[in-house]
C-alpha positions as CSV (number, residue, x, y, z in Angstrom):
1,X,-3.6,-6.4,-35.9
2,X,-4.9,-3.7,-33.6
3,X,-8.1,-3.4,-33.2
4,X,-9.3,0.4,-33.7
5,X,-13.2,0.5,-32.9
6,X,-13.0,3.9,-35.3
7,X,-12.1,1.7,-38.5
8,X,-13.5,-1.7,-38.3
9,X,-16.8,-2.0,-39.5
10,X,-19.7,-3.6,-37.5
11,X,-23.3,-4.4,-38.5
12,X,-25.3,-3.9,-34.8
13,X,-28.6,-4.1,-34.7
14,X,-31.0,-2.1,-31.8
15,X,-34.2,-3.0,-30.7
16,X,-35.2,-1.0,-27.5
17,X,-38.9,-0.5,-27.1
18,X,-38.8,3.7,-26.9
19,X,-42.5,3.6,-25.6
20,X,-41.2,3.6,-22.2
21,X,-39.1,7.1,-21.1
22,X,-36.6,3.9,-20.0
23,X,-36.3,3.2,-23.4
24,X,-36.3,6.8,-24.9
25,X,-33.2,7.8,-22.2
26,X,-31.4,4.3,-23.2
27,X,-31.4,5.4,-26.8
28,X,-30.6,9.1,-26.2
29,X,-27.1,7.8,-24.2
30,X,-26.7,5.2,-26.5
31,X,-26.7,8.0,-29.4
32,X,-23.9,9.8,-27.7
33,X,-21.6,6.9,-28.0
34,X,-22.7,5.9,-31.1
35,X,-21.2,9.1,-33.6
36,X,-18.1,8.2,-32.1
37,X,-18.2,5.3,-33.7
38,X,-18.7,6.1,-37.6
39,X,-18.4,2.6,-39.1
40,X,-20.3,1.2,-37.2
41,X,-23.9,0.7,-39.0
42,X,-26.8,0.7,-37.3
43,X,-29.8,-1.2,-37.5
44,X,-33.1,0.5,-34.7
45,X,-36.3,-1.6,-34.1
46,X,-38.5,1.1,-31.7
47,X,-40.7,-1.2,-32.1
48,X,-42.2,-5.0,-31.0
49,X,-43.4,-5.2,-34.2
50,X,-41.1,-5.1,-35.9
51,X,-39.1,-8.0,-35.1
52,X,-39.9,-9.5,-39.0
53,X,-39.2,-13.6,-40.3
54,X,-36.4,-11.1,-42.3
55,X,-34.7,-9.8,-39.6
56,X,-34.7,-13.2,-37.4
57,X,-33.2,-14.5,-40.8
58,X,-31.0,-12.5,-40.7
59,X,-30.0,-12.7,-36.8
60,X,-29.6,-16.4,-36.9
61,X,-27.4,-15.9,-40.2
62,X,-24.8,-14.0,-38.6
63,X,-25.4,-11.1,-40.8
64,X,-25.4,-8.8,-37.2
65,X,-22.4,-7.9,-35.1
66,X,-23.9,-6.9,-32.0
67,X,-27.3,-6.5,-30.6
68,X,-28.3,-4.2,-28.2
69,X,-31.7,-4.9,-26.5
70,X,-33.7,-5.3,-23.5
71,X,-34.3,-8.2,-21.0
72,X,-37.5,-8.1,-21.2
73,X,-37.0,-8.9,-25.1
74,X,-34.4,-11.5,-24.7
75,X,-36.7,-13.0,-23.3
76,X,-39.1,-13.1,-25.4
77,X,-37.1,-13.6,-27.9
78,X,-34.4,-16.6,-28.1
79,X,-33.3,-15.8,-32.4
80,X,-31.6,-13.1,-30.1
81,X,-28.9,-16.2,-28.8
82,X,-29.1,-18.0,-32.1
83,X,-25.6,-17.3,-32.5
84,X,-23.0,-17.0,-29.7
85,X,-20.4,-15.0,-32.1
86,X,-22.3,-12.2,-31.8
87,X,-21.9,-9.8,-29.1
88,X,-24.9,-9.1,-27.3
89,X,-25.1,-6.4,-25.0
90,X,-29.0,-6.5,-22.5
91,X,-30.1,-3.7,-20.4
92,X,-31.5,-5.2,-17.4
93,X,-30.8,-7.6,-14.7
94,X,-28.7,-10.6,-14.9
95,X,-30.5,-14.1,-14.5
96,X,-27.9,-16.3,-12.3
97,X,-28.3,-19.4,-14.8
98,X,-26.7,-16.6,-17.9
99,X,-23.1,-18.0,-17.9
100,X,-22.8,-16.8,-21.8
101,X,-19.1,-14.9,-21.5
102,X,-20.6,-12.6,-24.5
103,X,-22.8,-10.6,-22.9
104,X,-22.8,-7.7,-20.6
105,X,-25.7,-6.3,-18.7
106,X,-26.4,-2.5,-18.7
107,X,-28.1,-2.6,-14.2
108,X,-29.2,0.7,-12.6
109,X,-27.7,0.5,-8.9
110,X,-31.6,-0.1,-8.1
111,X,-30.8,-0.7,-3.8
112,X,-29.7,2.3,-4.3
113,X,-33.0,3.8,-5.8
114,X,-34.4,3.3,-3.0
115,X,-32.4,4.2,-0.3
116,X,-32.7,7.4,-2.7
117,X,-36.3,6.8,-2.1
118,X,-36.9,6.9,1.3
119,X,-34.3,9.8,1.9
120,X,-36.2,11.4,-0.1
121,X,-39.1,11.0,2.2
122,X,-37.3,11.9,5.5
123,X,-36.1,15.1,4.4
124,X,-39.4,15.9,3.8
125,X,-41.1,15.7,7.3
126,X,-42.2,13.9,10.1
127,X,-44.0,10.8,8.6
128,X,-45.9,9.0,10.4
129,X,-45.7,5.8,8.0
130,X,-44.1,4.1,4.8
131,X,-44.8,1.9,2.8
132,X,-43.7,0.7,-1.1
133,X,-45.5,0.0,-4.3
134,X,-43.9,-2.7,-6.2
135,X,-44.6,-4.1,-9.9
136,X,-47.5,-5.8,-10.8
137,X,-45.7,-8.8,-11.9
138,X,-42.6,-9.7,-10.2
139,X,-39.7,-8.1,-11.1
140,X,-36.1,-8.0,-9.3
141,X,-35.4,-5.4,-9.8
142,X,-38.9,-3.7,-8.1
143,X,-38.1,-6.2,-4.9
144,X,-34.5,-4.9,-4.7
145,X,-36.0,-1.8,-4.9
146,X,-38.6,-2.4,-1.9
147,X,-35.5,-3.7,0.1
148,X,-33.3,-0.7,-0.4
149,X,-36.5,1.8,0.3
150,X,-36.4,-0.5,3.4
151,X,-33.3,-0.7,4.6
152,X,-33.0,3.2,4.4
153,X,-36.1,3.8,7.0
154,X,-34.5,1.7,9.5
155,X,-31.3,3.0,10.3
156,X,-33.8,6.0,11.7
157,X,-36.4,2.9,13.3
158,X,-38.8,3.1,10.7
159,X,-40.8,0.6,9.2
160,X,-42.0,0.6,5.5
161,X,-45.0,-1.9,4.4
162,X,-45.2,-4.3,1.2
163,X,-48.1,-3.2,-0.7
164,X,-49.8,-7.4,-1.6
165,X,-52.1,-7.6,-3.8
166,X,-52.6,-11.4,-2.9
167,X,-52.8,-10.6,1.1
168,X,-56.4,-10.4,2.6
169,X,-55.6,-6.4,1.9
170,X,-55.7,-6.9,-1.9
171,X,-57.6,-3.7,-2.0
172,X,-54.9,-1.4,-2.6
173,X,-57.5,1.2,-1.4
174,X,-58.2,-0.7,1.6
175,X,-54.1,-1.4,2.0
176,X,-54.0,2.7,2.2
177,X,-56.5,3.5,4.3
178,X,-54.5,1.6,6.7
179,X,-51.4,3.0,6.1
180,X,-51.6,5.8,10.1
181,X,-51.4,9.4,8.0
182,X,-49.2,11.2,7.2
183,X,-47.6,8.3,5.1
184,X,-45.1,8.3,2.0
185,X,-45.2,5.7,-0.7
186,X,-42.5,4.8,-2.7
187,X,-44.3,3.1,-6.3
188,X,-41.8,0.8,-8.1
189,X,-41.7,2.5,-11.0
190,X,-43.5,6.0,-13.1
191,X,-47.2,3.7,-14.1
192,X,-47.4,2.1,-10.3
193,X,-46.8,5.8,-9.1
194,X,-50.3,6.8,-11.1
195,X,-52.3,3.9,-9.8
196,X,-51.5,4.9,-6.3
197,X,-52.5,8.3,-6.8
198,X,-55.6,8.3,-8.9
199,X,-56.4,5.3,-5.7
200,X,-55.6,7.9,-3.0
201,X,-57.5,10.5,-4.9
202,X,-61.3,8.3,-5.5
203,X,-60.4,7.5,-1.5
204,X,-60.1,11.0,-0.7
205,X,-56.8,11.8,1.0
206,X,-55.3,14.7,0.0
207,X,-51.7,14.7,-2.1
208,X,-49.2,15.3,-0.1
209,X,-50.6,16.5,2.4
210,X,-52.0,12.9,3.8
211,X,-50.8,10.3,1.5
212,X,-46.9,11.6,-0.4
213,X,-46.5,9.6,-3.8
214,X,-43.2,9.1,-5.5
215,X,-42.2,7.2,-8.2
216,X,-39.4,5.7,-10.5
217,X,-38.1,6.7,-13.9
218,X,-39.0,10.4,-14.5
219,X,-41.0,9.5,-17.4
220,X,-42.2,13.4,-17.9
221,X,-45.2,12.8,-19.4
222,X,-46.5,10.3,-17.3
223,X,-45.2,12.3,-13.9
224,X,-47.1,15.7,-15.5
225,X,-50.0,14.1,-16.8
226,X,-51.8,13.7,-13.3
227,X,-53.1,16.9,-11.1
228,X,-51.5,16.8,-9.2
229,X,-47.9,16.6,-10.6
230,X,-46.1,12.9,-8.9
231,X,-42.2,13.7,-8.0
232,X,-40.0,11.2,-9.2
233,X,-36.4,9.2,-9.4
234,X,-35.0,10.2,-12.3
235,X,-31.8,6.9,-12.7
236,X,-28.9,7.1,-14.7
237,X,-30.2,6.3,-18.3
238,X,-28.4,8.3,-20.7
239,X,-25.2,6.6,-18.2
240,X,-26.5,3.7,-19.3
241,X,-27.0,4.3,-22.7
242,X,-23.2,5.4,-22.9
243,X,-22.3,2.6,-20.6
244,X,-23.9,0.0,-23.3
245,X,-22.3,1.3,-26.1
246,X,-18.3,0.9,-24.5
247,X,-19.5,-2.4,-23.4
248,X,-20.2,-3.4,-27.3
249,X,-16.9,-2.4,-27.9
250,X,-14.7,-4.1,-25.7
251,X,-16.9,-7.6,-26.9
252,X,-15.9,-6.6,-29.9
253,X,-12.5,-6.3,-28.4
254,X,-12.0,-9.7,-26.7
255,X,-9.2,-8.1,-24.9
256,X,-9.1,-10.1,-21.7
257,X,-9.9,-8.8,-18.4
258,X,-11.5,-6.1,-19.7
259,X,-15.4,-7.2,-20.0
260,X,-17.4,-7.4,-17.1
261,X,-20.3,-9.6,-17.3
262,X,-23.0,-6.8,-15.4
263,X,-22.5,-2.9,-15.3
264,X,-24.0,-1.2,-12.5
265,X,-25.1,2.8,-13.1
266,X,-25.6,4.4,-10.0
267,X,-26.4,8.5,-9.9
268,X,-29.4,8.8,-9.6
269,X,-31.5,11.7,-8.8
270,X,-34.8,13.1,-7.1
271,X,-37.3,15.8,-9.5
272,X,-39.6,16.9,-6.7
273,X,-43.3,17.7,-8.0
274,X,-46.9,18.4,-6.7
275,X,-46.9,14.9,-4.8
276,X,-44.1,15.0,-2.3
277,X,-44.3,19.0,-2.2
278,X,-43.6,20.7,0.8
279,X,-46.6,21.4,3.0
280,X,-46.1,24.7,3.3
281,X,-47.5,27.6,0.8
282,X,-44.6,29.3,-0.1
283,X,-42.4,25.9,-0.9
284,X,-45.6,25.1,-3.3
285,X,-44.9,28.0,-5.3
286,X,-41.4,27.9,-5.9
287,X,-42.1,24.4,-6.6
288,X,-44.2,25.6,-9.2
289,X,-41.7,28.4,-10.5
290,X,-39.1,26.0,-11.0
291,X,-41.7,23.8,-12.5
292,X,-42.5,26.5,-15.5
293,X,-39.2,27.9,-15.7
294,X,-37.6,24.0,-16.5
295,X,-39.9,23.8,-19.5
296,X,-39.4,27.3,-20.4
297,X,-36.0,28.1,-20.4
298,X,-34.8,28.2,-23.6
299,X,-37.3,30.1,-25.1
300,X,-35.7,33.6,-23.6
301,X,-38.1,33.6,-21.0
302,X,-38.1,36.0,-18.2
303,X,-38.5,37.4,-14.6
304,X,-41.8,38.5,-15.3
305,X,-42.7,36.1,-16.9
306,X,-42.5,33.8,-13.9
307,X,-44.2,36.4,-11.6
308,X,-46.8,36.0,-13.9
309,X,-47.5,32.3,-13.8
310,X,-47.7,31.8,-10.1
311,X,-49.6,35.3,-10.3
312,X,-47.6,36.7,-7.2
313,X,-46.4,40.5,-6.6
314,X,-42.7,40.9,-8.1
315,X,-41.1,41.1,-4.1
316,X,-42.8,37.9,-2.7
317,X,-41.8,35.8,-5.4
318,X,-37.6,36.8,-5.2
319,X,-38.5,37.2,-1.3
320,X,-39.3,33.2,-2.0
321,X,-36.7,32.4,-4.0
322,X,-34.2,33.8,-2.1
323,X,-35.5,31.8,1.1
324,X,-35.5,28.5,-0.7
325,X,-33.9,28.2,-3.0
326,X,-30.7,30.9,-1.8
327,X,-31.1,32.2,-5.6
328,X,-33.0,34.9,-7.1
329,X,-35.3,34.2,-10.1
330,X,-33.0,35.9,-13.0
331,X,-29.9,33.9,-11.3
332,X,-32.1,30.3,-10.7
333,X,-33.2,30.7,-14.5
334,X,-29.2,31.4,-15.8
335,X,-28.1,28.7,-13.9
336,X,-30.3,25.9,-15.6
337,X,-30.2,27.4,-18.8
338,X,-26.4,26.6,-18.8
339,X,-27.1,23.1,-17.4
340,X,-29.0,22.7,-20.9
341,X,-25.7,23.9,-22.3
342,X,-23.6,22.2,-20.8
343,X,-25.7,19.4,-21.9
344,X,-25.6,20.3,-24.7
345,X,-22.4,20.8,-25.5
346,X,-21.9,17.2,-24.3
347,X,-24.8,15.5,-26.4
348,X,-24.3,17.2,-29.9
349,X,-21.7,18.7,-32.2
350,X,-23.5,22.5,-33.0
351,X,-21.2,24.8,-32.4
352,X,-21.3,27.2,-29.5
353,X,-22.8,29.7,-31.5
354,X,-26.2,28.1,-32.1
355,X,-26.3,26.4,-28.8
356,X,-25.9,29.8,-27.2
357,X,-29.4,30.8,-29.3
358,X,-31.5,28.3,-28.7
359,X,-30.5,28.3,-25.2
360,X,-31.5,32.0,-25.0
361,X,-28.2,33.3,-25.1
362,X,-27.9,36.3,-28.6
363,X,-24.6,37.3,-27.2
364,X,-22.0,33.7,-26.9
365,X,-19.5,36.1,-25.7
366,X,-21.7,36.8,-22.6
367,X,-22.3,32.7,-22.8
368,X,-19.5,32.1,-22.5
369,X,-18.4,34.3,-19.5
370,X,-21.1,33.0,-17.4
371,X,-20.3,30.1,-18.6
372,X,-16.6,29.7,-17.3
373,X,-17.9,31.6,-14.4
374,X,-19.9,28.5,-13.5
375,X,-17.8,25.9,-14.8
376,X,-14.6,27.1,-14.4
377,X,-13.7,26.3,-18.3
378,X,-14.3,28.0,-21.1
379,X,-17.3,26.4,-23.8
380,X,-14.6,24.2,-25.9
381,X,-12.5,23.3,-23.4
382,X,-15.1,22.0,-21.3
383,X,-17.0,19.6,-24.0
384,X,-12.8,18.6,-25.0
385,X,-13.1,17.3,-21.3
386,X,-16.6,15.9,-20.7
387,X,-16.6,13.9,-23.9
388,X,-16.6,10.0,-23.0
389,X,-13.4,8.1,-22.2
390,X,-13.3,6.3,-25.6
391,X,-14.4,8.9,-27.9
392,X,-12.0,10.6,-30.7
393,X,-10.9,14.3,-29.3
C-alpha cells in the first residue's frame, strides 16, 4: 500500500523547551510543516516539567509514532529511545556513536556561522585583534563556530584568540584587557555575548569603539535588552523546523535511500545592532532608524515618525538613507513591509486582504502592484510557488 502522509494518522510528541529563542524558532518552523499534515496528532511539551510519569509510560508503551526533541533533552532522557520503532528527529549534533537508522539529526552549519561572524568583523574596518568566547560547558557546536571563525580570519593573515577559563588568565575581564584595541569579539551564543558586553562595560571599555561584540541566535529579548543592543548571527532555525517535519515524514515512509542521518542547514545572516555598528555617527543614525522601522513597519508608520524618532531634520535623514542604504526612508519602510507580507503568505493561511491590512496596506490592489514589482509574481502565485516542497498545493 502506498504511503500517504496526509491520510496516515500519526501521534507525534514534541519536546522542545520554548525558553530559548532557538527553541521558539524551531517550533515556529515545525508548525509551518505540520499545517500540511492534518492527520498527525500533536502533543506539545514546551517545558521540561511536563515530562510526567504518565508521558514516560506512554513513550514506553509505543503511544507515539514519532518524537521531535533536541540533543540535550535526548541525552538527559534515555526513555525517548525506549522503542526502536519510534521515529526520532533531534535538533543538534549527531554523536559519532549514534548509529540508529531511525533517528535523524537537524544541525546548523556551525563552521559557516563562525566564518560569517569573521566576515562581518572584517567588513567593518581595521581591528587590531579578534577573540572568540565559547560556551562555559563545552559543546561541539561552540567548538565548530570557533574553528570557522579562526579559519576565515586566517585567510587574511589574522588570528583569533579563544577565551579559556581554565588558563592562567581565568578572568574574562583580564582576557579582554589584554586584547589590543580596537578588538572584535564573537561569542558562541547571545547569552555569552551579554556577559562579554557587561564585562567590557564594567572594565571601562567603549562598545563598539574599543570592543565590538557579536552573538549568535538573534534572541531579540536578550539582544535588545542590553545597552548597547547586541548584533547577532541569525541561524536558519525556522528552516531547521521545516526540515525536521520533512525528516520525520521520511522516517515514517521508510523509503530506502531517502533517509539521511544528518541534515545540515545553512542560510544564516547577520542582524546588526549597536554592538558592532560602524563607528561613524551617520552609520549609528541609520542603524537606529532601521531598528525602529523593523519594530513598527506593520503599524502604518510614516516617514515623519522615523524622523521624529531620530530627532534630526527630514533633509538630513533622507540624505543619510540615500548615502548608506541606497534608498529613501519611504522605500525602506515599504521594502520591510513587503518582506513581512511575503513571510505571512508562507506561514499563515490568511487571505491576502487580511495580510495587507495587518502589514500596513489599506488597499490590497496597491499592495499587489508593489509586490509584483518586487517579487515578479502576484500574491497568490508567489504563495503557491514557495510552499514547502511536499506540502499540498
